[in-house]
C-alpha positions in Angstrom: -0.2 -0.1 -0.1 1.3 3.3 -0.8 1.3 6.2 1.5 0.8 9.9 0.5 1.9 12.1 3.5 1.1 15.1 1.8 -2.3 14.4 1.8 -2.4 14.2 5.6 -4.4 11.2 5.8 -4.4 7.7 7.8 -2.1 5.5 6.1 -4.6 2.5 6.5 -8.1 2.3 7.0 -10.9 -0.4 7.2 -13.6 -0.7 4.7 -16.0 1.1 7.0 -13.4 3.8 7.9 -12.9 4.6 4.2 -16.8 5.1 3.8 -16.2 7.9 6.2 -12.6 9.3 5.3 -13.0 8.8 1.3 -14.6 12.3 0.3 -11.9 14.1 2.4 -9.3 11.9 0.7 -10.8 12.5 -2.7 -10.8 16.3 -2.1 -7.3 16.4 -0.7 -6.0 14.4 -3.5 -7.7 16.6 -6.2 -6.0 19.7 -4.4 -2.5 18.2 -4.0 -2.7 17.2 -7.6 -3.5 20.9 -8.6 -0.9 22.4 -6.5 1.7 19.8 -8.1 0.6 20.8 -11.8 -0.6 17.4 -12.4 -4.5 17.8 -12.4 -6.2 20.6 -14.2 -7.3 23.5 -11.8 -10.7 23.5 -13.6 -11.6 20.3 -11.6 -11.9 22.2 -8.3 -14.6 24.3 -9.7 -16.8 20.8 -10.0 -18.7 19.9 -6.9 -16.1 17.7 -5.3 -18.6 16.7 -2.4 -20.7 15.0 -5.1 -18.1 13.5 -6.8 -16.7 12.0 -3.9 -20.1 10.3 -3.1 -20.4 8.9 -6.8 
């Protein structure tokens, strides 16, 4: 399992824990990708909360 310390998230999580933390992890990943110029900043204009629940 890879660990991404720049996301400031737990290294491991159970399935039930992931249900709770995934929305925040998703948003953190998107914003980190934008900051590192690997994700288009236009993505941040979308409803990330809604996308994380899909």
